MDTraj code that builds the backbone (N, CA, C; nanometers):
import mdtraj as md
import numpy as np

residues = "MET ASN GLU MET GLU ILE SER LEU GLY LYS GLU ALA ILE ILE TRP VAL ASN LYS THR LEU THR GLN GLY LYS THR LEU ALA LYS TYR LEU LEU GLU SER LEU GLU LEU SER ALA GLY ARG VAL ILE THR PHE LEU PRO PRO GLU ALA ASN ILE GLU ARG ALA LYS THR GLU PHE GLU TRP SER VAL MET PRO LEU ALA PRO LYS SER GLU TRP VAL TRP LEU GLU LYS THR PRO ASP GLY LYS GLU PRO VAL ALA ILE PRO VAL HIS THR THR ASP GLN PRO GLN ILE THR ILE ILE GLN GLU PHE LEU LYS ASP ASN ASP LYS HIS LEU CYS ILE PHE GLU ASP MET MET MET CYS SER THR ASP ARG LEU ALA SER LYS GLN THR HIS PRO VAL TRP THR TYR GLY LYS GLU VAL TYR HIS VAL VAL PHE GLY GLY LYS THR CYS SER VAL ASP GLU LEU ARG LYS VAL ILE ARG SER SER SER SER ALA TRP GLN HIS PHE ILE GLY ILE MET THR SER TRP HIS ASN SER VAL TYR ASP GLN PRO LEU ARG LYS GLU PHE THR ALA LEU GLU LEU LYS THR LEU ALA GLU ARG THR GLU LYS LEU LEU ILE GLY ALA TYR ASP ASN GLU GLY TYR LEU ILE TRP SER LYS CYS HIS ASN GLU".split()
xyz = np.array([
    [-0.2755, -1.6316, -1.0537],
    [-0.1376, -1.6710, -1.0230],
    [-0.1247, -1.7059, -0.8748],
    [-0.0394, -1.8027, -0.8451],
    [-0.0147, -1.8426, -0.7072],
    [0.1140, -1.7773, -0.6592],
    [0.0991, -1.6692, -0.5853],
    [0.2164, -1.5957, -0.5403],
    [0.2871, -1.6710, -0.4275],
    [0.4176, -1.6572, -0.4230],
    [0.4955, -1.7170, -0.3163],
    [0.5667, -1.6075, -0.2383],
    [0.5893, -1.6335, -0.1103],
    [0.6558, -1.5360, -0.0239],
    [0.8052, -1.5365, -0.0505],
    [0.8632, -1.4167, -0.0639],
    [1.0058, -1.4028, -0.0914],
    [1.0662, -1.3074, 0.0118],
    [1.1683, -1.3524, 0.0806],
    [1.2391, -1.2678, 0.1772],
    [1.3378, -1.1787, 0.1040],
    [1.3442, -1.0532, 0.1448],
    [1.4311, -0.9553, 0.0804],
    [1.5355, -0.9040, 0.1781],
    [1.6392, -0.8404, 0.1234],
    [1.7514, -0.7956, 0.2046],
    [1.7628, -0.6455, 0.2166],
    [1.8873, -0.6002, 0.2318],
    [1.9125, -0.4586, 0.2593],
    [1.8696, -0.3683, 0.1445],
    [1.8698, -0.4203, 0.0217],
    [1.8269, -0.3381, -0.0916],
    [1.6805, -0.2971, -0.0764],
    [1.6005, -0.3872, -0.0189],
    [1.4593, -0.3568, 0.0039],
    [1.4437, -0.2507, 0.1118],
    [1.5264, -0.2558, 0.2140],
    [1.5230, -0.1535, 0.3195],
    [1.5524, -0.0166, 0.2593],
    [1.6473, -0.0119, 0.1679],
    [1.6818, 0.1147, 0.1017],
    [1.5611, 0.1663, 0.0229],
    [1.4894, 0.0766, -0.0456],
    [1.3714, 0.1177, -0.1228],
    [1.2601, 0.1693, -0.0307],
    [1.2384, 0.1012, 0.0814],
    [1.1376, 0.1457, 0.1787],
    [1.1724, 0.2845, 0.2295],
    [1.2985, 0.3049, 0.2642],
    [1.3434, 0.4347, 0.3131],
    [1.3245, 0.5426, 0.2067],
    [1.3602, 0.5115, 0.0828],
    [1.3469, 0.6075, -0.0266],
    [1.2009, 0.6474, -0.0474],
    [1.1106, 0.5492, -0.0437],
    [0.9684, 0.5774, -0.0623],
    [0.9152, 0.6655, 0.0498],
    [0.9519, 0.6352, 0.1734],
    [0.9064, 0.7164, 0.2863],
    [0.9603, 0.8587, 0.2772],
    [1.0820, 0.8730, 0.2284],
    [1.1423, 1.0054, 0.2133],
    [1.0612, 1.0927, 0.1186],
    [0.9938, 1.0312, 0.0233],
    [0.9132, 1.1040, -0.0736],
    [0.7705, 1.1292, -0.0241],
    [0.7388, 1.0797, 0.0952],
    [0.6023, 1.0875, 0.1452],
    [0.5700, 1.2167, 0.2168],
    [0.4548, 1.2163, 0.2837],
    [0.4039, 1.3345, 0.3517],
    [0.4299, 1.3255, 0.5020],
    [0.3447, 1.3852, 0.5823],
    [0.3729, 1.3972, 0.7256],
    [0.3799, 1.2621, 0.7945],
    [0.2858, 1.1721, 0.7659],
    [0.2904, 1.0401, 0.8283],
    [0.4199, 0.9696, 0.7927],
    [0.4600, 0.9762, 0.6672],
    [0.5853, 0.9129, 0.6242],
    [0.7048, 0.9714, 0.6983],
    [0.7014, 1.1018, 0.7217],
    [0.8113, 1.1664, 0.7952],
    [0.8197, 1.1108, 0.9372],
    [0.7058, 1.0947, 1.0015],
    [0.7053, 1.0397, 1.1376],
    [0.7471, 0.8927, 1.1389],
    [0.7142, 0.8196, 1.0336],
    [0.7583, 0.6799, 1.0250],
    [0.9102, 0.6711, 1.0188],
    [0.9712, 0.7596, 0.9416],
    [1.1174, 0.7619, 0.9325],
    [1.1810, 0.7935, 1.0669],
    [1.1167, 0.8829, 1.1420],
    [1.1693, 0.9212, 1.2728],
    [1.1496, 0.8116, 1.3774],
    [1.0408, 0.7335, 1.3631],
    [0.9994, 0.6424, 1.4707],
    [1.0456, 0.4987, 1.4521],
    [1.0617, 0.4535, 1.3298],
    [1.0904, 0.3130, 1.3040],
    [1.2373, 0.2893, 1.2730],
    [1.2910, 0.1842, 1.3280],
    [1.4274, 0.1417, 1.2951],
    [1.4163, 0.0449, 1.1770],
    [1.4140, 0.1006, 1.0582],
    [1.3874, 0.0205, 0.9389],
    [1.4865, -0.0942, 0.9224],
    [1.6116, -0.0688, 0.9500],
    [1.7145, -0.1708, 0.9283],
    [1.6978, -0.2916, 1.0201],
    [1.6219, -0.2747, 1.1280],
    [1.6007, -0.3853, 1.2211],
    [1.4770, -0.4668, 1.1854],
    [1.4055, -0.4252, 1.0817],
    [1.2840, -0.4950, 1.0424],
    [1.3094, -0.6001, 0.9352],
    [1.2040, -0.6680, 0.8981],
    [1.2096, -0.7731, 0.7959],
    [1.1225, -0.7313, 0.6793],
    [1.1690, -0.7562, 0.5562],
    [1.0928, -0.7197, 0.4375],
    [1.0674, -0.8434, 0.3521],
    [0.9419, -0.8584, 0.3108],
    [0.9056, -0.9673, 0.2216],
    [0.8221, -0.9109, 0.1061],
    [0.8038, -0.9915, 0.0043],
    [0.7095, -0.9598, -0.1032],
    [0.6452, -1.0900, -0.1472],
    [0.5422, -1.0787, -0.2289],
    [0.4756, -1.1958, -0.2848],
    [0.4732, -1.1828, -0.4355],
    [0.5261, -1.2830, -0.5036],
    [0.5323, -1.2814, -0.6499],
    [0.5035, -1.4212, -0.7035],
    [0.4515, -1.4287, -0.8249],
    [0.4292, -1.5603, -0.8857],
    [0.5612, -1.6221, -0.9292],
    [0.5667, -1.7530, -0.9414],
    [0.6905, -1.8191, -0.9832],
    [0.7402, -1.7713, -1.1193],
    [0.6474, -1.7227, -1.2027],
    [0.6859, -1.6793, -1.3369],
    [0.7617, -1.5471, -1.3370],
    [0.7587, -1.4743, -1.2259],
    [0.8279, -1.3453, -1.2177],
    [0.9789, -1.3665, -1.2173],
    [1.0515, -1.2592, -1.2469],
    [1.1978, -1.2635, -1.2413],
    [1.2392, -1.2456, -1.0955],
    [1.2468, -1.3559, -1.0222],
    [1.2659, -1.3516, -0.8775],
    [1.4004, -1.2903, -0.8392],
    [1.5051, -1.3254, -0.9128],
    [1.6374, -1.2732, -0.8783],
    [1.6417, -1.1212, -0.8932],
    [1.5848, -1.0699, -1.0012],
    [1.5825, -0.9247, -1.0204],
    [1.4924, -0.8573, -0.9168],
    [1.3867, -0.9277, -0.8773],
    [1.2922, -0.8718, -0.7805],
    [1.3558, -0.8493, -0.6434],
    [1.4672, -0.9163, -0.6162],
    [1.5318, -0.9030, -0.4861],
    [1.6163, -0.7771, -0.4742],
    [1.6484, -0.7152, -0.5877],
    [1.7365, -0.5984, -0.5838],
    [1.6832, -0.4777, -0.6599],
    [1.5866, -0.4986, -0.7501],
    [1.5325, -0.3886, -0.8308],
    [1.3825, -0.3777, -0.8053],
    [1.3384, -0.2608, -0.7616],
    [1.2004, -0.2460, -0.7160],
    [1.1204, -0.1425, -0.7948],
    [1.1852, -0.0753, -0.8879],
    [1.1174, 0.0320, -0.9598],
    [1.0363, -0.0194, -1.0777],
    [1.0880, -0.1226, -1.1469],
    [1.0249, -0.1673, -1.2705],
    [0.9614, -0.3040, -1.2542],
    [0.8708, -0.3367, -1.3458],
    [0.8002, -0.4641, -1.3401],
    [0.8967, -0.5819, -1.3502],
    [0.8655, -0.6860, -1.2753],
    [0.9411, -0.8109, -1.2849],
    [0.8489, -0.9245, -1.3285],
    [0.7275, -0.8869, -1.3709],
    [0.6275, -0.9853, -1.4108],
    [0.6487, -1.0294, -1.5556],
    [0.6060, -1.1513, -1.5886],
    [0.6142, -1.1964, -1.7270],
    [0.5110, -1.1241, -1.8124],
    [0.5379, -1.1134, -1.9406],
    [0.4418, -1.0540, -2.0326],
    [0.3199, -1.1452, -2.0424],
    [0.2018, -1.0839, -2.0385],
    [0.0786, -1.1629, -2.0467],
    [0.0676, -1.2329, -2.1815],
    [0.0015, -1.3481, -2.1855],
    [-0.0195, -1.4178, -2.3134],
    [-0.0928, -1.3266, -2.4121],
    [-0.0587, -1.3396, -2.5388],
    [-0.1182, -1.2519, -2.6388],
    [-0.2695, -1.2645, -2.6447],
    [-0.3200, -1.3799, -2.6015],
    [-0.4652, -1.4007, -2.6008],
    [-0.5352, -1.3084, -2.5018],
    [-0.4588, -1.2527, -2.4061],
    [-0.5170, -1.1643, -2.3054],
    [-0.4982, -1.0167, -2.3389],
    [-0.4297, -0.9885, -2.4480],
    [-0.4118, -0.8492, -2.4859],
    [-0.5445, -0.7901, -2.5329],
    [-0.5619, -0.6629, -2.5085],
    [-0.6828, -0.5933, -2.5530],
    [-0.6483, -0.5128, -2.6770],
    [-0.7123, -0.5473, -2.7867],
    [-0.6826, -0.4798, -2.9132],
    [-0.7661, -0.3535, -2.9253],
    [-0.7006, -0.2431, -2.9487],
    [-0.7674, -0.1141, -2.9559],
    [-0.7911, -0.0748, -3.1014],
    [-0.8479, 0.0440, -3.1209],
    [-0.8744, 0.0904, -3.2572],
    [-0.7440, 0.1132, -3.3327],
    [-0.7526, 0.0964, -3.4625],
    [-0.6334, 0.1153, -3.5453],
    [-0.5911, 0.2619, -3.5475],
    [-0.4613, 0.2806, -3.5514],
    [-0.4059, 0.4143, -3.5643],
    [-0.4100, 0.4551, -3.7113],
    [-0.3902, 0.5847, -3.7424],
    [-0.3953, 0.6296, -3.8822],
    [-0.3022, 0.5530, -3.9756],
    [-0.1898, 0.5037, -3.9222],
    [-0.0961, 0.4308, -4.0089],
    [-0.1333, 0.2831, -4.0228],
    [-0.2477, 0.2442, -3.9635],
    [-0.2951, 0.1075, -3.9808],
    [-0.2466, 0.0092, -3.8769],
    [-0.1549, 0.0548, -3.7893],
    [-0.1057, -0.0357, -3.6855],
    [-0.2090, -0.0489, -3.5736],
    [-0.2096, -0.1638, -3.5074],
    [-0.3064, -0.1884, -3.3998],
    [-0.2354, -0.1855, -3.2646],
    [-0.2492, -0.0760, -3.1908],
    [-0.1877, -0.0721, -3.0577],
    [-0.2599, -0.1669, -2.9634],
    [-0.1920, -0.2135, -2.8634],
    [-0.2530, -0.3073, -2.7694],
    [-0.2368, -0.2560, -2.6271],
    [-0.3344, -0.2907, -2.5432],
    [-0.3257, -0.2623, -2.4004],
    [-0.2968, -0.3946, -2.3310],
    [-0.1738, -0.4116, -2.2894],
    [-0.1346, -0.5368, -2.2245],
    [-0.1835, -0.5342, -2.0795],
    [-0.2549, -0.6383, -2.0343],
    [-0.3071, -0.6369, -1.8982],
    [-0.1962, -0.6257, -1.7934],
    [-0.2227, -0.5477, -1.6914],
    [-0.1259, -0.5291, -1.5830],
    [-0.1495, -0.6365, -1.4774],
    [-0.0437, -0.7080, -1.4419],
    [-0.0536, -0.8070, -1.3351],
    [-0.0625, -0.7343, -1.2008],
    [-0.1382, -0.7888, -1.1096],
    [-0.1400, -0.7373, -0.9734],
    [-0.1212, -0.8533, -0.8775],
    [-0.0557, -0.8267, -0.7664],
    [-0.0314, -0.9302, -0.6667],
    [-0.0841, -0.8827, -0.5318],
    [-0.2068, -0.8281, -0.5317],
    [-0.2565, -0.7674, -0.4093],
    [-0.3255, -0.8651, -0.3148],
    [-0.3614, -0.9843, -0.3614],
    [-0.4355, -1.0764, -0.2752],
    [-0.3598, -1.1148, -0.1476],
    [-0.2308, -1.1525, -0.1525],
    [-0.1610, -1.1860, -0.0285],
    [-0.1564, -1.0691, 0.0691],
    [-0.1371, -0.9473, 0.0169],
    [-0.1342, -0.8303, 0.1043],
    [-0.2703, -0.8065, 0.1688],
    [-0.3760, -0.8239, 0.0914],
    [-0.5111, -0.8050, 0.1442],
    [-0.5404, -0.9063, 0.2546],
    [-0.4964, -1.0295, 0.2367],
    [-0.5156, -1.1316, 0.3396],
    [-0.4440, -1.0937, 0.4684],
    [-0.3224, -1.0421, 0.4572],
    [-0.2469, -0.9996, 0.5749],
    [-0.3180, -0.8847, 0.6452],
    [-0.3705, -0.7902, 0.5681],
    [-0.4441, -0.6781, 0.6264],
    [-0.5696, -0.7283, 0.6976],
    [-0.6437, -0.8188, 0.6346],
    [-0.7647, -0.8728, 0.6954],
    [-0.7345, -0.9384, 0.8299],
    [-0.6294, -1.0182, 0.8348],
    [-0.5930, -1.0864, 0.9592],
    [-0.5537, -0.9871, 1.0672],
    [-0.4822, -0.8822, 1.0277],
    [-0.4402, -0.7809, 1.1242],
    [-0.5613, -0.7058, 1.1797],
    [-0.6552, -0.6699, 1.0950],
    [-0.7696, -0.5893, 1.1366],
    [-0.8643, -0.6663, 1.2275],
    [-0.8929, -0.7909, 1.1952],
    [-0.9901, -0.8658, 1.2746],
    [-0.9330, -0.9118, 1.4088],
    [-0.8018, -0.9000, 1.4247],
    [-0.7361, -0.9465, 1.5469],
    [-0.7661, -0.8584, 1.6673],
    [-0.7963, -0.7291, 1.6446],
    [-0.8101, -0.6360, 1.7572],
    [-0.8923, -0.5160, 1.7127],
    [-0.9888, -0.4733, 1.7953],
    [-1.0733, -0.3609, 1.7552],
    [-1.0038, -0.2257, 1.7710],
    [-0.8780, -0.2271, 1.8145],
    [-0.7987, -0.1039, 1.8171],
    [-0.7043, -0.0952, 1.6966],
    [-0.7040, -0.1989, 1.6166],
    [-0.6181, -0.1985, 1.4980],
    [-0.6825, -0.1182, 1.3856],
    [-0.5991, -0.0586, 1.3044],
    [-0.6466, 0.0096, 1.1839],
    [-0.5346, 0.0171, 1.0819],
    [-0.5738, 0.0341, 0.9570],
    [-0.4789, 0.0536, 0.8482],
    [-0.5009, 0.1923, 0.7905],
    [-0.3921, 0.2583, 0.7591],
    [-0.3979, 0.3934, 0.7040],
    [-0.3143, 0.3959, 0.5768],
    [-0.3715, 0.4549, 0.4719],
    [-0.3027, 0.4644, 0.3432],
    [-0.2875, 0.6114, 0.3070],
    [-0.1641, 0.6499, 0.2842],
    [-0.1334, 0.7897, 0.2504],
    [-0.1669, 0.8158, 0.1040],
    [-0.2367, 0.9251, 0.0781],
    [-0.2735, 0.9612, -0.0590],
    [-0.1820, 1.0729, -0.1068],
    [-0.0992, 1.0420, -0.2060],
    [-0.0032, 1.1405, -0.2554],
    [-0.0651, 1.2451, -0.3459],
    [-0.1777, 1.2133, -0.4099],
    [-0.2337, 1.3010, -0.5115],
    [-0.3512, 1.3844, -0.4626],
    [-0.4376, 1.3265, -0.3813],
    [-0.5612, 1.3929, -0.3413],
    [-0.5357, 1.4994, -0.2353],
    [-0.6109, 1.6074, -0.2422],
    [-0.6040, 1.7161, -0.1452],
    [-0.7357, 1.7182, -0.0670],
    [-0.7310, 1.7572, 0.0598],
    [-0.8504, 1.7561, 0.1435],
    [-0.9599, 1.8477, 0.0914],
    [-0.9228, 1.9459, 0.0096],
    [-1.0225, 2.0378, -0.0459],
    [-1.0815, 1.9882, -0.1779],
    [-1.0313, 1.8766, -0.2292],
    [-1.0846, 1.8210, -0.3528],
    [-1.2245, 1.7649, -0.3292],
    [-1.3114, 1.7827, -0.4259],
    [-1.4473, 1.7296, -0.4146],
    [-1.4456, 1.5775, -0.4030],
    [-1.3484, 1.5140, -0.4679],
    [-1.3400, 1.3690, -0.4650],
    [-1.3185, 1.3167, -0.3232],
    [-1.2467, 1.3928, -0.2404],
    [-1.2206, 1.3506, -0.1028],
    [-1.3505, 1.3386, -0.0242],
    [-1.4399, 1.4323, -0.0430],
    [-1.5665, 1.4311, 0.0309],
    [-1.6647, 1.3279, -0.0217],
    [-1.6385, 1.2731, -0.1402],
    [-1.7300, 1.1768, -0.2009],
    [-1.6932, 1.0326, -0.1681],
    [-1.5798, 1.0117, -0.1021],
    [-1.5401, 0.8758, -0.0678],
    [-1.6380, 0.8163, 0.0337],
    [-1.6743, 0.6897, 0.0152],
    [-1.7695, 0.6262, 0.1062],
    [-1.7019, 0.5595, 0.2254],
    [-1.5713, 0.5447, 0.2206],
    [-1.4974, 0.4916, 0.3348],
    [-1.4367, 0.6093, 0.4130],
    [-1.3904, 0.5870, 0.5379],
    [-1.3336, 0.6966, 0.6162],
    [-1.2128, 0.7598, 0.5485],
    [-1.2177, 0.8899, 0.5369],
    [-1.1065, 0.9687, 0.4837],
    [-1.0736, 1.0750, 0.5872],
    [-0.9583, 1.0596, 0.6535],
    [-0.9164, 1.1539, 0.7559],
    [-0.8057, 1.2421, 0.6983],
    [-0.7930, 1.3596, 0.7500],
    [-0.7024, 1.4578, 0.6911],
    [-0.6062, 1.5156, 0.7937],
    [-0.5018, 1.5754, 0.7416],
    [-0.4085, 1.6548, 0.8230],
    [-0.3710, 1.7755, 0.7383],
    [-0.4298, 1.8889, 0.7703],
    [-0.4141, 2.0030, 0.6818],
    [-0.4756, 1.9689, 0.5473],
    [-0.3970, 1.9790, 0.4412],
    [-0.4457, 1.9433, 0.3082],
    [-0.4175, 1.7976, 0.2722],
    [-0.3495, 1.7264, 0.3610],
    [-0.3157, 1.5868, 0.3335],
    [-0.4359, 1.4953, 0.3558],
    [-0.4435, 1.3883, 0.2773],
    [-0.5544, 1.2938, 0.2828],
    [-0.5018, 1.1551, 0.3184],
    [-0.5723, 1.0892, 0.4116],
    [-0.5377, 0.9543, 0.4531],
    [-0.6639, 0.8675, 0.4504],
    [-0.6562, 0.7534, 0.3829],
    [-0.7675, 0.6596, 0.3753],
    [-0.7529, 0.5597, 0.4910],
    [-0.8633, 0.5349, 0.5630],
    [-0.8570, 0.4576, 0.6868],
    [-0.9502, 0.3366, 0.6798],
    [-0.9009, 0.2231, 0.7316],
    [-0.9826, 0.1032, 0.7476],
    [-0.9705, 0.0597, 0.8927],
    [-1.0849, 0.0388, 0.9587],
    [-1.0864, 0.0066, 1.1008],
    [-1.0863, -0.1435, 1.1257],
    [-1.0345, -0.1826, 1.2422],
    [-1.0258, -0.3227, 1.2802],
    [-1.1434, -0.3694, 1.3637],
    [-1.1297, -0.4925, 1.4162],
    [-1.2337, -0.5496, 1.5001],
    [-1.3437, -0.6183, 1.4225],
    [-1.3325, -0.6201, 1.2905],
    [-1.4334, -0.6852, 1.2073],
    [-1.3651, -0.7321, 1.0795],
    [-1.4333, -0.8155, 1.0071],
    [-1.3776, -0.8680, 0.8824],
    [-1.4157, -0.7765, 0.7665],
    [-1.3167, -0.7236, 0.6990],
    [-1.3399, -0.6421, 0.5795],
    [-1.3298, -0.7326, 0.4570],
    [-1.4192, -0.7149, 0.3654],
    [-1.4174, -0.7989, 0.2464],
    [-1.2999, -0.7617, 0.1569],
    [-1.2650, -0.8542, 0.0697],
    [-1.1577, -0.8293, -0.0258],
    [-1.1919, -0.7094, -0.1129],
    [-1.3171, -0.7011, -0.1562],
    [-1.3586, -0.5901, -0.2424],
    [-1.3479, -0.4563, -0.1703],
    [-1.3853, -0.4527, -0.0408],
    [-1.3763, -0.3291, 0.0366],
    [-1.2316, -0.2820, 0.0459],
    [-1.1434, -0.3736, 0.0816],
    [-1.0030, -0.3373, 0.0977],
    [-0.9405, -0.2982, -0.0353],
    [-0.9742, -0.3725, -0.1394],
    [-0.9187, -0.3407, -0.2707],
    [-0.9634, -0.2011, -0.3152],
    [-1.0861, -0.1647, -0.2848],
    [-1.1383, -0.0332, -0.3216],
    [-1.0616, 0.0779, -0.2497],
    [-1.0361, 0.0588, -0.1199],
    [-0.9629, 0.1605, -0.0435],
    [-0.8199, 0.1723, -0.0939],
    [-0.7553, 0.0592, -0.1184],
    [-0.6173, 0.0603, -0.1676],
    [-0.6088, 0.1317, -0.3012],
    [-0.7015, 0.1026, -0.3898],
    [-0.6985, 0.1662, -0.5216],
    [-0.7309, 0.3149, -0.5123],
    [-0.8160, 0.3532, -0.4169],
    [-0.8481, 0.4949, -0.3992],
    [-0.7263, 0.5740, -0.3566],
    [-0.6377, 0.5091, -0.2802],
    [-0.5204, 0.5795, -0.2286],
    [-0.3995, 0.5679, -0.3203],
    [-0.4079, 0.4840, -0.4233],
    [-0.2955, 0.4643, -0.5138],
    [-0.2900, 0.5752, -0.6174],
    [-0.1703, 0.6238, -0.6434],
    [-0.1531, 0.7288, -0.7428],
    [-0.1186, 0.6678, -0.8779],
    [-0.1145, 0.7528, -0.9786],
    [-0.0809, 0.7067, -1.1134],
    [0.0652, 0.6651, -1.1222],
    [0.1463, 0.7120, -1.0272],
    [0.2854, 0.6688, -1.0267],
    [0.3064, 0.5746, -0.9095],
    [0.4277, 0.5320, -0.8867],
    [0.4536, 0.4177, -0.8015],
    [0.4379, 0.4435, -0.6523],
    [0.4428, 0.5668, -0.6095],
    [0.4442, 0.5952, -0.4668],
    [0.3201, 0.5398, -0.3974],
    [0.3400, 0.4521, -0.3005],
    [0.2301, 0.3963, -0.2234],
    [0.2817, 0.3630, -0.0841],
    [0.2105, 0.4121, 0.0183],
    [0.2477, 0.3853, 0.1569],
    [0.1223, 0.3498, 0.2356],
    [0.1246, 0.2348, 0.3007],
    [0.0178, 0.1958, 0.3909],
    [0.0780, 0.1462, 0.5204],
    [0.0082, 0.1672, 0.6311],
    [0.0590, 0.1192, 0.7596],
    [-0.0474, 0.0377, 0.8315],
    [-0.0023, -0.0573, 0.9106],
    [-0.0881, -0.1333, 1.0013],
    [-0.0460, -0.0949, 1.1419],
    [-0.1379, -0.0323, 1.2130],
    [-0.1035, 0.0267, 1.3407],
    [-0.2198, 0.0121, 1.4375],
    [-0.2192, 0.0850, 1.5503],
    [-0.3279, 0.0754, 1.6471],
    [-0.3675, 0.2132, 1.6979],
    [-0.4955, 0.2275, 1.7238],
    [-0.5556, 0.3514, 1.7730],
    [-0.5568, 0.3482, 1.9248],
    [-0.5828, 0.4627, 1.9893],
    [-0.5770, 0.4693, 2.1353],
    [-0.7006, 0.4104, 2.2030],
    [-0.8073, 0.3877, 2.1275],
    [-0.9257, 0.3212, 2.1821],
    [-0.9937, 0.2434, 2.0704],
    [-1.1065, 0.1798, 2.1030],
    [-1.1778, 0.1019, 2.0033],
    [-1.2107, 0.1878, 1.8821],
    [-1.1935, 0.1306, 1.7651],
    [-1.2183, 0.2077, 1.6437],
    [-1.3616, 0.1935, 1.5935],
    [-1.4457, 0.1228, 1.6698],
    [-1.5861, 0.1144, 1.6320],
    [-1.6500, 0.2526, 1.6347],
    [-1.7414, 0.2744, 1.5412],
    [-1.8205, 0.3984, 1.5368],
    [-1.7347, 0.5234, 1.5210],
    [-1.6194, 0.5090, 1.4577],
    [-1.5376, 0.6265, 1.4300],
    [-1.5973, 0.7021, 1.3111],
    [-1.5761, 0.8323, 1.3051],
    [-1.6390, 0.9125, 1.1985],
    [-1.5773, 0.8881, 1.0616],
    [-1.6563, 0.9177, 0.9589],
    [-1.6050, 0.9100, 0.8221],
    [-1.5023, 1.0190, 0.7959],
    [-1.5182, 1.1318, 0.8624],
    [-1.4278, 1.2450, 0.8420],
    [-1.3714, 1.2888, 0.9769],
    [-1.2421, 1.3104, 0.9789],
    [-1.1757, 1.3550, 1.1006],
    [-1.0478, 1.4273, 1.0627],
    [-1.0077, 1.5240, 1.1435],
    [-0.8819, 1.5949, 1.1236],
    [-0.7798, 1.5410, 1.2234],
    [-0.6743, 1.4793, 1.1737],
    [-0.5672, 1.4313, 1.2601],
    [-0.4970, 1.5486, 1.3275],
    [-0.4460, 1.5248, 1.4485],
    [-0.3498, 1.6173, 1.5084],
    [-0.2103, 1.5627, 1.4782],
    [-0.1100, 1.6467, 1.4909],
    [0.0273, 1.6027, 1.4677],
    [0.0647, 1.4927, 1.5667],
    [0.0196, 1.5062, 1.6924],
    [0.0506, 1.4053, 1.7940],
    [-0.0121, 1.2713, 1.7586],
    [-0.1344, 1.2725, 1.7063],
    [-0.1992, 1.1473, 1.6664],
    [-0.1228, 1.0784, 1.5543],
    [-0.0812, 1.1533, 1.4542],
    [-0.0044, 1.0939, 1.3445],
    [0.1282, 1.0374, 1.3942],
    [0.1929, 1.1115, 1.4822],
    [0.3215, 1.0658, 1.5363],
    [0.3035, 0.9378, 1.6171],
    [0.1983, 0.9326, 1.6978],
    [0.1712, 0.8137, 1.7787],
    [0.1381, 0.6933, 1.6918],
    [0.0593, 0.7150, 1.5872],
    [0.0271, 0.6059, 1.4944],
    [0.1526, 0.5530, 1.4259],
    [0.2438, 0.6426, 1.3920],
    [0.3705, 0.6005, 1.3317],
    [0.4511, 0.5155, 1.4298],
    [0.4550, 0.5579, 1.5553],
    [0.5315, 0.4853, 1.6571],
    [0.4740, 0.3466, 1.6836],
    [0.3429, 0.3326, 1.6677],
    [0.2757, 0.2053, 1.6943],
    [0.2682, 0.1147, 1.5720],
    [0.3255, 0.1572, 1.4628],
    [0.3166, 0.0804, 1.3382],
    [0.3857, -0.0551, 1.3504],
    [0.3136, -0.1594, 1.3089],
    [0.3666, -0.2955, 1.3109],
    [0.4168, -0.3391, 1.1729],
    [0.3471, -0.2927, 1.0684],
    [0.3836, -0.3313, 0.9322],
    [0.3663, -0.2120, 0.8385],
    [0.4496, -0.2102, 0.7345],
    [0.4384, -0.1114, 0.6273],
    [0.4088, -0.1832, 0.4972],
    [0.3240, -0.1221, 0.4154],
    [0.3033, -0.1664, 0.2777],
    [0.3624, -0.0600, 0.1869],
    [0.4566, -0.0989, 0.1039],
    [0.5266, -0.0050, 0.0174],
    [0.5136, -0.0500, -0.1276],
    [0.4705, 0.0399, -0.2157],
    [0.4539, 0.0069, -0.3563],
    [0.5862, -0.0270, -0.4229],
    [0.5822, -0.1194, -0.5179],
    [0.7039, -0.1602, -0.5895],
    [0.6659, -0.2222, -0.7237],
    [0.7688, -0.2493, -0.8039],
    [0.7551, -0.3222, -0.9303],
    [0.6549, -0.2560, -1.0255],
    [0.6687, -0.1250, -1.0401],
    [0.5863, -0.0511, -1.1363],
    [0.4371, -0.0694, -1.1087],
    [0.4010, -0.0557, -0.9794],
    [0.2610, -0.0664, -0.9349],
    [0.2032, -0.2071, -0.9458],
    [0.2863, -0.3065, -0.9670],
    [0.2363, -0.4433, -0.9802],
    [0.2601, -0.5273, -0.8555],
    [0.3205, -0.4689, -0.7526],
    [0.3468, -0.5452, -0.6314],
    [0.3742, -0.4548, -0.5125],
    [0.3990, -0.5183, -0.3983],
    [0.4224, -0.4452, -0.2733],
    [0.5362, -0.5113, -0.1964],
    [0.6060, -0.4283, -0.1203],
    [0.6974, -0.4792, -0.0192],
    [0.6275, -0.4657, 0.1156],
    [0.6449, -0.5655, 0.2016],
    [0.5861, -0.5615, 0.3352],
    [0.6991, -0.5614, 0.4368],
    [0.7137, -0.4477, 0.5063],
    [0.8123, -0.4363, 0.6140],
    [0.7425, -0.4673, 0.7450],
    [0.8049, -0.5510, 0.8274],
    [0.7480, -0.5861, 0.9582],
    [0.8460, -0.5540, 1.0682],
    [0.7943, -0.5003, 1.1767],
    [0.8765, -0.4714, 1.2930],
    [0.9149, -0.6026, 1.3588],
    [1.0407, -0.6160, 1.3955],
    [1.0877, -0.7355, 1.4638],
    [1.0797, -0.7142, 1.6143],
    [1.0079, -0.8018, 1.6824],
    [0.9922, -0.7895, 1.8267],
    [1.0950, -0.8785, 1.8967],
    [1.1518, -0.8271, 2.0021],
    [1.2455, -0.9054, 2.0810],
    [1.1687, -1.0096, 2.1603],
    [1.2202, -1.1301, 2.1584],
    [1.1551, -1.2400, 2.2328],
    [1.1771, -1.2201, 2.3823],
])
top = md.Topology()
chain = top.add_chain()
for i, resn in enumerate(residues, 1):
    res = top.add_residue(resn, chain, resSeq=i)
    for name in ("N", "CA", "C"):
        top.add_atom(name, md.element.get_by_symbol(name[0]), res)
traj = md.Trajectory(xyz[None], top)
């Protein structure tokens, strides 16, 4: 699908605020540090989506139903009916492109994705091959800047941090020095998380029943 950029209004700001309110420590610092109402929110959706509904409703899917030829037919149930698994649309490519451009622009740039489900003591956290930094029991997936990350790499990190429900928070921010050769594992301090929140340029917020994202951008005074 060829997604198009759509500008959103105050309803999107309310959704961003609501999502951050449900988040963890980084989300709390974002609420304290960012003037959300002064920012700009966009999303990317295919022309086939319900664009008008997408401008005001962010909880449920606005995507068209996939063609029946793409449905996956499962085993028959005892009553003889055939349940189907309808493919889920995703619109992550435009967001990934924006992240790639942000990261390669500066070796102090980084993206951080808050993990709502994983705990730092979980075995799965230690098995991640990308940087996973923690704050207490909280888990944050990190991608460093100064180099080009492949689409597959970024998609893997995003999916690792995504929960089974809609809550998703990612930030594009900057570190205090070059992010080259940073460790796979690190414990954030509260001051570091607060500073990263203050330096945030863009937010990625889950929407449309996990099928899309809202992108909030800080507006800079000319």
